[in-house]
Structures are given as structure tokens and as C-alpha cells.
Backbone as CSV, one residue per row, in Angstrom:
resi,resn,N_x,N_y,N_z,CA_x,CA_y,CA_z,C_x,C_y,C_z
1,MET,62.966,191.730,-109.213,63.470,190.419,-108.804,64.954,190.480,-108.485
2,CYS,65.731,191.124,-109.400,67.161,191.280,-109.165,67.417,192.078,-107.897
3,THR,66.599,193.112,-107.700,66.747,193.946,-106.510,66.505,193.125,-105.248
4,ASP,65.505,192.252,-105.277,65.225,191.398,-104.124,66.405,190.494,-103.820
5,LYS,66.985,189.876,-104.857,68.135,188.998,-104.656,69.338,189.766,-104.121
6,THR,69.514,190.981,-104.645,70.619,191.824,-104.176,70.435,192.172,-102.708
7,ASN,69.220,192.504,-102.318,68.939,192.836,-100.920,69.182,191.645,-99.999
8,ILE,68.766,190.458,-100.449,68.987,189.246,-99.652,70.479,188.997,-99.477
9,LYS,71.221,189.145,-100.573,72.664,188.923,-100.531,73.330,189.928,-99.590
10,GLN,72.946,191.193,-99.707,73.520,192.225,-98.835,73.213,191.941,-97.376
11,ARG,71.978,191.514,-97.119,71.583,191.214,-95.740,72.386,190.025,-95.195
12,ARG,72.579,189.018,-96.025,73.333,187.835,-95.594,74.775,188.186,-95.251
13,PHE,75.396,188.993,-96.069,76.797,189.328,-95.804,76.926,190.365,-94.688
14,ALA,75.894,191.120,-94.465,75.869,192.001,-93.290,75.812,191.155,-92.017
15,GLN,75.070,190.051,-92.078,75.002,189.136,-90.930,76.368,188.519,-90.655
16,ILE,77.081,188.143,-91.705,78.434,187.596,-91.538,79.339,188.633,-90.883
17,ALA,79.230,189.876,-91.345,80.093,190.939,-90.825,79.920,191.133,-89.325
18,THR,78.704,190.927,-88.825,78.468,191.123,-87.382,79.171,190.060,-86.544
19,LEU,79.522,188.931,-87.141,80.176,187.852,-86.400,81.669,188.089,-86.209
20,GLU,82.236,189.004,-86.971,83.663,189.319,-86.899,84.513,188.053,-87.055
21,ASP,84.110,187.214,-88.001,84.826,185.982,-88.280,85.045,185.890,-89.777
22,THR,85.980,185.036,-90.194,86.280,184.931,-91.618,86.036,183.534,-92.185
23,LEU,85.967,182.529,-91.333,85.853,181.147,-91.779,84.577,180.518,-91.249
24,PHE,83.862,179.813,-92.135,82.562,179.258,-91.760,82.361,177.885,-92.384
25,HIS,81.737,177.002,-91.635,81.281,175.735,-92.196,79.883,175.966,-92.771
26,SER,79.511,175.153,-93.745,78.228,175.347,-94.414,77.060,175.293,-93.431
27,GLY,77.163,174.443,-92.414,76.100,174.363,-91.402,75.946,175.662,-90.631
28,ASP,77.075,176.328,-90.374,77.032,177.628,-89.685,76.259,178.645,-90.525
29,LEU,76.546,178.641,-91.834,75.882,179.594,-92.725,74.406,179.250,-92.903
30,ALA,74.083,177.969,-92.926,72.673,177.555,-93.026,71.893,178.077,-91.822
31,ASN,72.482,177.959,-90.640,71.822,178.460,-89.418,71.725,179.983,-89.417
32,LEU,72.816,180.629,-89.805,72.847,182.092,-89.812,71.814,182.664,-90.778
33,TRP,71.705,182.043,-91.948,70.810,182.550,-92.985,69.446,181.874,-92.977
34,ASP,69.233,180.963,-92.051,67.960,180.236,-91.932,67.585,179.548,-93.244
35,ILE,68.568,178.856,-93.810,68.318,178.051,-95.010,68.225,176.598,-94.571
36,GLN,67.065,176.006,-94.730,66.837,174.659,-94.218,66.997,173.563,-95.254
37,LYS,66.876,173.901,-96.528,66.984,172.891,-97.578,68.432,172.783,-98.056
38,PRO,69.027,171.579,-97.986,70.421,171.402,-98.420,70.673,171.848,-99.852
39,ASP,69.729,171.580,-100.754,69.910,171.975,-102.159,69.969,173.492,-102.311
40,THR,69.111,174.177,-101.570,69.105,175.644,-101.606,70.418,176.194,-101.075
41,LEU,70.900,175.601,-99.990,72.178,176.042,-99.413,73.312,175.820,-100.400
42,HIS,73.368,174.635,-100.995,74.436,174.308,-101.952,74.431,175.290,-103.133
43,THR,73.241,175.553,-103.677,73.120,176.475,-104.805,73.570,177.875,-104.412
44,THR,73.150,178.314,-103.232,73.513,179.651,-102.741,75.018,179.783,-102.566
45,LEU,75.627,178.794,-101.915,77.073,178.851,-101.673,77.844,178.789,-102.985
46,SER,77.417,177.939,-103.904,78.091,177.837,-105.210,78.031,179.167,-105.958
47,ARG,76.881,179.816,-105.895,76.715,181.102,-106.574,77.650,182.152,-105.964
48,TYR,77.730,182.178,-104.633,78.576,183.182,-103.979,80.058,182.928,-104.236
49,VAL,80.438,181.660,-104.353,81.828,181.344,-104.690,82.137,181.824,-106.109
50,LYS,81.237,181.558,-107.052,81.432,182.002,-108.437,81.521,183.515,-108.543
51,GLN,80.768,184.215,-107.668,80.776,185.681,-107.679,81.974,186.256,-106.918
52,GLY,82.765,185.395,-106.292,83.934,185.852,-105.552,83.623,186.403,-104.166
53,LEU,82.389,186.195,-103.710,82.000,186.685,-102.383,82.446,185.737,-101.273
54,LEU,82.548,184.465,-101.620,83.050,183.449,-100.704,84.184,182.691,-101.388
55,HIS,85.108,182.175,-100.590,86.193,181.342,-101.091,86.022,179.951,-100.479
56,ARG,86.063,178.949,-101.326,85.894,177.577,-100.852,87.236,177.040,-100.373
57,VAL,87.320,176.702,-99.082,88.534,176.106,-98.532,88.552,174.633,-98.924
58,TYR,87.483,173.947,-98.636,87.186,172.604,-99.120,85.688,172.408,-98.965
59,LYS,85.175,171.253,-99.381,83.733,171.039,-99.367,83.151,171.281,-97.979
60,GLY,82.209,172.222,-97.918,81.545,172.511,-96.653,82.269,173.501,-95.764
61,PHE,83.372,174.101,-96.237,84.176,175.013,-95.422,84.550,176.205,-96.293
62,TYR,84.167,177.417,-95.850,84.286,178.611,-96.682,84.920,179.769,-95.921
63,SER,85.437,180.706,-96.686,86.054,181.903,-96.127,85.534,183.130,-96.865
64,ILE,85.471,184.246,-96.161,85.118,185.492,-96.842,86.375,186.246,-97.288
65,LYS,87.548,185.680,-96.964,88.816,186.256,-97.420,89.569,185.214,-98.226
66,ALA,90.506,185.669,-99.048,91.374,184.736,-99.766,92.141,183.901,-98.742
67,ILE,92.256,182.602,-98.983,92.864,181.689,-98.023,94.294,182.088,-97.686
68,ASP,95.059,182.536,-98.674,96.457,182.865,-98.411,96.630,184.132,-97.574
69,SER,95.525,184.815,-97.282,95.606,186.013,-96.433,95.245,185.708,-94.976
70,ILE,94.925,184.434,-94.679,94.517,184.036,-93.332,95.621,183.209,-92.686
71,HIS,95.886,183.460,-91.421,96.926,182.719,-90.694,96.596,181.227,-90.741
72,PRO,97.553,180.380,-91.139,97.272,178.942,-91.232,96.872,178.307,-89.900
73,TRP,97.313,178.867,-88.783,96.899,178.328,-87.481,95.390,178.485,-87.314
74,LEU,94.872,179.651,-87.711,93.434,179.904,-87.585,92.635,178.972,-88.494
75,ILE,93.137,178.762,-89.693,92.449,177.858,-90.622,92.354,176.459,-90.021
76,GLY,93.449,175.971,-89.458,93.450,174.641,-88.851,92.474,174.524,-87.704
77,LEU,92.439,175.543,-86.855,91.515,175.527,-85.719,90.066,175.510,-86.182
78,LYS,89.754,176.342,-87.176,88.377,176.395,-87.684,87.995,175.109,-88.411
79,ALA,88.974,174.483,-89.064,88.691,173.239,-89.779,88.289,172.128,-88.818
80,ILE,88.884,172.094,-87.633,88.546,171.071,-86.632,87.068,171.184,-86.244
81,HIS,86.565,172.425,-86.186,85.148,172.698,-85.924,84.692,172.202,-84.553
82,GLU,85.590,172.278,-83.591,85.259,172.014,-82.195,86.354,172.649,-81.349
83,HIS,86.234,172.519,-80.039,87.213,173.143,-79.148,88.610,172.605,-79.454
84,ALA,89.535,173.500,-79.726,90.902,173.112,-80.060,91.821,174.300,-79.826
85,TYR,93.103,174.022,-79.733,94.085,175.104,-79.619,95.413,174.636,-80.198
86,ILE,96.243,175.595,-80.597,97.577,175.304,-81.124,98.498,175.016,-79.942
87,SER,99.285,173.955,-80.046,100.137,173.593,-78.916,101.344,172.776,-79.381
88,THR,101.967,172.115,-78.437,103.119,171.223,-78.580,104.179,171.784,-79.529
89,GLU,104.616,170.995,-80.519,105.785,171.383,-81.310,105.654,172.727,-82.013
90,THR,104.472,173.055,-82.486,104.305,174.321,-83.214,104.622,175.514,-82.313
91,ILE,104.082,175.516,-81.111,104.347,176.602,-80.162,105.809,176.583,-79.728
92,LEU,106.321,175.401,-79.439,107.680,175.301,-78.893,108.746,175.637,-79.925
93,TYR,108.510,175.284,-81.175,109.456,175.667,-82.218,109.435,177.183,-82.422
94,ALA,108.246,177.766,-82.446,108.132,179.225,-82.629,108.835,179.977,-81.512
95,ALA,108.863,179.383,-80.305,109.490,180.030,-79.139,110.968,179.674,-79.007
96,GLY,111.473,178.783,-79.863,112.874,178.383,-79.791,113.170,177.317,-78.753
97,VAL,112.135,176.741,-78.160,112.326,175.732,-77.107,112.781,174.405,-77.715
98,ILE,112.307,174.096,-78.925,112.825,172.945,-79.659,113.408,173.447,-80.966
99,ASN,114.410,172.731,-81.470,115.137,173.203,-82.642,114.618,172.654,-83.958
100,GLN,114.007,171.479,-83.930,113.558,170.861,-85.170,112.198,171.394,-85.589
101,LYS,112.150,171.938,-86.792,110.886,172.479,-87.298,109.898,171.345,-87.537
102,PRO,108.688,171.426,-86.961,107.706,170.365,-87.204,107.226,170.389,-88.653
103,SER,106.859,169.224,-89.153,106.413,169.121,-90.547,104.949,169.522,-90.705
104,CYS,104.276,169.783,-89.581,102.858,170.145,-89.631,102.536,171.078,-88.476
105,VAL,101.415,171.759,-88.595,100.897,172.578,-87.501,100.253,171.618,-86.505
106,THR,100.657,171.715,-85.243,100.165,170.773,-84.232,99.101,171.423,-83.352
107,LEU,97.982,170.700,-83.212,96.850,171.171,-82.420,96.514,170.123,-81.371
108,VAL,95.754,170.559,-80.382,95.172,169.655,-79.394,93.664,169.847,-79.471
109,SER,92.925,168.743,-79.549,91.469,168.802,-79.641,90.892,167.488,-79.113
110,GLY,89.620,167.274,-79.372,88.984,166.019,-78.995,89.105,164.964,-80.076
111,LYS,89.839,165.271,-81.163,89.988,164.355,-82.286,91.458,164.065,-82.544
112,SER,91.738,162.841,-82.930,93.064,162.487,-83.418,92.969,162.385,-84.935
113,MET,93.642,163.274,-85.631,93.525,163.286,-87.092,94.658,164.071,-87.731
114,ARG,94.939,163.721,-88.974,95.874,164.468,-89.809,95.102,164.944,-91.036
115,PHE,95.370,166.158,-91.466,94.697,166.659,-92.654,95.547,167.744,-93.296
116,ARG,95.251,168.003,-94.554,95.971,169.028,-95.318,94.983,170.047,-95.844
117,ILE,95.360,171.311,-95.771,94.605,172.379,-96.411,95.599,173.185,-97.230
118,GLY,95.449,173.141,-98.535,96.426,173.784,-99.407,97.778,173.110,-99.244
119,ALA,98.795,173.901,-98.971,100.146,173.361,-98.804,100.472,173.031,-97.351
120,VAL,99.538,173.263,-96.445,99.821,173.109,-95.008,99.258,171.800,-94.475
121,MET,100.111,171.051,-93.784,99.697,169.827,-93.109,99.358,170.155,-91.649
122,TYR,98.356,169.463,-91.126,97.936,169.648,-89.735,97.890,168.295,-89.032
123,TYR,98.216,168.323,-87.760,98.130,167.123,-86.934,97.430,167.497,-85.632
124,SER,96.282,166.893,-85.406,95.532,167.140,-84.171,95.676,165.936,-83.257
125,ARG,96.131,166.206,-82.043,96.229,165.163,-81.035,94.969,165.187,-80.173
126,ARG,94.465,164.018,-79.866,93.283,163.920,-79.020,93.681,164.027,-77.552
127,MET,92.907,164.825,-76.804,93.120,164.945,-75.364,91.802,164.717,-74.631
128,THR,91.872,164.091,-73.473,90.709,163.863,-72.631,90.033,165.196,-72.312
129,ASP,88.708,165.221,-72.349,87.951,166.467,-72.160,88.323,167.220,-70.894
130,ALA,88.531,166.508,-69.806,88.835,167.168,-68.525,90.086,168.032,-68.628
131,PHE,91.044,167.600,-69.430,92.278,168.370,-69.621,92.127,169.364,-70.775
132,LEU,91.479,168.915,-71.845,91.308,169.747,-73.035,90.599,171.059,-72.709
133,TYR,89.561,170.989,-71.910,88.760,172.186,-71.615,89.287,172.979,-70.424
134,ASN,90.377,172.520,-69.818,90.981,173.271,-68.722,91.702,174.483,-69.323
135,PRO,91.319,175.705,-68.946,91.870,176.889,-69.606,93.262,177.307,-69.120
136,ALA,93.824,176.597,-68.164,95.129,176.985,-67.609,96.187,177.018,-68.716
137,GLY,96.824,178.159,-68.857,97.892,178.292,-69.840,97.434,178.447,-71.278
138,ILE,96.140,178.671,-71.497,95.632,178.885,-72.854,95.316,180.365,-73.025
139,GLU,95.757,180.939,-74.113,95.525,182.352,-74.381,94.998,182.531,-75.804
140,VAL,94.346,183.649,-76.034,93.842,183.962,-77.376,94.546,185.220,-77.862
141,LYS,95.234,185.082,-78.988,95.919,186.210,-79.609,95.509,186.263,-81.072
142,GLU,95.064,187.425,-81.514,94.629,187.627,-82.903,93.588,186.589,-83.310
143,GLY,92.709,186.253,-82.362,91.636,185.307,-82.637,92.054,183.849,-82.638
144,ILE,93.314,183.580,-82.325,93.846,182.216,-82.356,94.052,181.709,-80.935
145,ARG,93.379,180.610,-80.605,93.553,180.003,-79.286,94.841,179.185,-79.308
146,ARG,95.746,179.516,-78.378,97.053,178.859,-78.382,97.552,178.624,-76.961
147,ALA,98.429,177.662,-76.824,99.030,177.361,-75.527,100.159,178.345,-75.245
148,SER,100.326,178.668,-73.969,101.537,179.372,-73.560,102.706,178.395,-73.722
149,ILE,103.922,178.886,-73.597,105.079,177.988,-73.739,105.005,176.869,-72.705
150,GLU,104.703,177.223,-71.448,104.646,176.206,-70.397,103.506,175.213,-70.639
151,ARG,102.354,175.686,-71.125,101.256,174.761,-71.414,101.651,173.833,-72.561
152,ALA,102.352,174.368,-73.565,102.779,173.534,-74.691,103.759,172.453,-74.218
153,VAL,104.639,172.802,-73.306,105.558,171.804,-72.751,104.776,170.765,-71.957
154,ALA,103.835,171.233,-71.117,103.016,170.314,-70.320,102.241,169.354,-71.224
155,ASP,101.681,169.889,-72.315,100.940,169.047,-73.253,101.867,168.018,-73.909
156,LEU,103.041,168.462,-74.331,103.975,167.552,-74.991,104.403,166.433,-74.036
157,LEU,104.637,166.779,-72.788,105.006,165.769,-71.793,103.840,164.829,-71.496
158,TYR,102.623,165.320,-71.610,101.442,164.473,-71.432,101.446,163.353,-72.471
159,TYR,101.793,163.711,-73.705,101.809,162.717,-74.783,103.089,161.893,-74.787
160,ASN,104.179,162.501,-74.393,105.480,161.837,-74.485,106.381,162.282,-73.337
161,PRO,106.304,161.620,-72.184,107.083,162.047,-71.018,108.589,161.913,-71.210
162,ARG,109.027,161.195,-72.250,110.471,161.006,-72.484,110.999,161.938,-73.573
163,VAL,110.187,162.873,-74.010,110.610,163.748,-75.106,111.819,164.593,-74.694
164,TYR,112.686,164.872,-75.647,113.864,165.696,-75.388,113.532,167.151,-75.707
165,ILE,113.800,168.029,-74.740,113.580,169.467,-74.913,114.945,170.117,-75.139
166,ASP,115.119,170.777,-76.267,116.431,171.336,-76.614,116.856,172.485,-75.712
167,ASN,115.923,173.393,-75.419,116.289,174.620,-74.701,115.356,174.875,-73.513
168,PRO,115.458,174.055,-72.458,114.548,174.198,-71.307,114.717,175.518,-70.554
169,ALA,115.821,176.211,-70.776,116.032,177.497,-70.102,115.071,178.566,-70.611
170,LEU,114.401,178.296,-71.724,113.511,179.293,-72.318,112.102,179.276,-71.732
171,TYR,111.848,178.403,-70.770,110.559,178.438,-70.089,110.778,178.305,-68.587
172,ASP,109.772,178.669,-67.828,109.840,178.690,-66.366,109.479,177.305,-65.822
173,GLN,110.479,176.626,-65.257,110.272,175.264,-64.748,109.251,175.232,-63.610
174,ASP,109.322,176.207,-62.723,108.376,176.249,-61.600,106.954,176.473,-62.110
175,LYS,106.833,177.350,-63.082,105.518,177.628,-63.662,104.963,176.381,-64.354
176,LEU,105.859,175.626,-65.001,105.448,174.385,-65.658,104.868,173.396,-64.648
177,VAL,105.571,173.193,-63.555,105.119,172.246,-62.528,103.777,172.693,-61.948
178,GLU,103.667,173.990,-61.688,102.408,174.535,-61.157,101.272,174.335,-62.159
179,LEU,101.564,174.571,-63.414,100.560,174.427,-64.462,100.118,172.973,-64.606
180,GLN,101.069,172.049,-64.551,100.726,170.627,-64.636,99.751,170.241,-63.525
181,GLY,99.985,170.786,-62.325,99.079,170.519,-61.213,97.711,171.135,-61.432
182,ASP,97.679,172.365,-61.966,96.406,173.051,-62.232,95.570,172.294,-63.263
183,ILE,96.242,171.753,-64.268,95.531,171.020,-65.318,95.055,169.662,-64.806
184,GLY,95.871,169.061,-63.952,95.558,167.727,-63.437,96.422,166.640,-64.034
185,PHE,97.472,167.028,-64.764,98.386,166.038,-65.329,99.172,165.367,-64.206
186,THR,99.298,164.056,-64.265,100.165,163.320,-63.347,100.967,162.327,-64.168
187,ALA,101.985,161.745,-63.548,102.841,160.796,-64.267,102.019,159.649,-64.854
188,SER,100.989,159.202,-64.137,100.188,158.073,-64.620,99.332,158.455,-65.831
189,GLN,99.156,159.763,-66.061,98.328,160.209,-67.183,99.163,160.541,-68.416
190,HIS,100.468,160.346,-68.349,101.314,160.536,-69.523,101.225,159.276,-70.357
191,ARG,100.442,159.335,-71.430,100.122,158.127,-72.181,100.925,157.979,-73.459
192,GLY,101.710,158.977,-73.805,102.327,158.967,-75.117,103.614,158.180,-75.196
193,SER,104.211,158.196,-76.386,105.495,157.572,-76.618,106.175,158.342,-77.735
194,HIS,107.406,157.975,-78.030,108.121,158.650,-79.112,107.397,158.500,-80.448
195,LEU,106.585,157.465,-80.583,105.856,157.238,-81.830,104.728,158.244,-82.039
196,ASP,104.386,158.995,-80.988,103.283,159.935,-81.093,103.690,161.284,-81.646
197,THR,104.993,161.482,-81.866,105.431,162.766,-82.384,105.052,162.881,-83.856
198,PRO,104.686,164.087,-84.320,104.214,164.237,-85.695,105.314,164.147,-86.729
199,GLY,106.571,164.293,-86.319,107.665,164.138,-87.264,107.855,165.295,-88.211
């Protein structure tokens, strides 16, 4: 009996390994392991957390690595659990384009929400699907979907056309204008205000 349980556990974690991912929602694991009963899934996940095989990020969200060993940007993206990318102040501060450090990791997704995971605050701005899913200026580095500097500026201007940029010399103005056209941003689609900044 113990051998059977051990084999099942080994097979389940071998399946996780093939995904080359570290963060999972409980529904993802239920589908991967073909567990249809919620009680069975809950018991299984609780057991694996107690055994140290899984780490609970919060209810329904798990990691196979210790949370403090995972980039907080990746955690935020996975927590949203839909198409999203890191953008606006987080990208621009990291690049030196703005001087004020944001108080939270800023994302763009189909949801407007603020949330905390551990010591990190996150702010997701909602964007219209036509713009959100436009891949112009979006890149993936180390598994993290993020905006280029010009895309982050374009996104910030989409939300707040009057925003002050500290160091505009650090990005390509022509590339920005071209990117805005590729995405479909126009002056009439800039819906934000100074109140939309995460602070």
C-alpha cells in the first residue's frame, strides 16, 4: 500500500517536472493529476504541503520551490492566473526612466486589483483585450512576461497621458510613437488620470 502511494506521488511530481514551471493553482493540479473530487484534492495538497513537497503561497496557489527563492514578478503574474505582464512603473523604475520607487509591483491584465503575497504588494491595471493581447513590445525573460521600456511608457501614457517622465532620454521616442501606433493607442483611448497611479 505504501509502495503504491509512493509510486503515485512520484508519478505526480514527475508530471509537474515536465511542465518546467514552479507555481500552480489547485485547479491546474487537479487537471494534471486527474483528481475530480475537491475533498480528495484538498487532502492530497495538504499532505504534500506537510511533507514539504509543495509550498502553499495562499489558499489554492502552490509552489514546488520555497517562495523566497522565486522572483516576485513571476509570483504576481502567476497569481493573476490569466494573461498579464509586468509593465508601467515597475519596468520604468528598474530602467531608471522614473526616479520614484513604486510601492508595489505593477502589472497589466484583464483585472483591476490590488493584492499582497508575503511582503510584496501588487497592483494590476485592467486593459482592454484588444490592447492587452497585442504582443508589440512584450518580451519574455527568465519565464517572466514583461514590457519593453517603450511599451511600459506607452502603457503608462494609456492610463495617464499627463504623467511626468523623469528621464525620457533613456528610451527611443520614435520607437515609442511607432509602438503606440502598432498597439492601437490613440489620444482618445488615454483614459487614465493622476489618480490611477499606484503610489
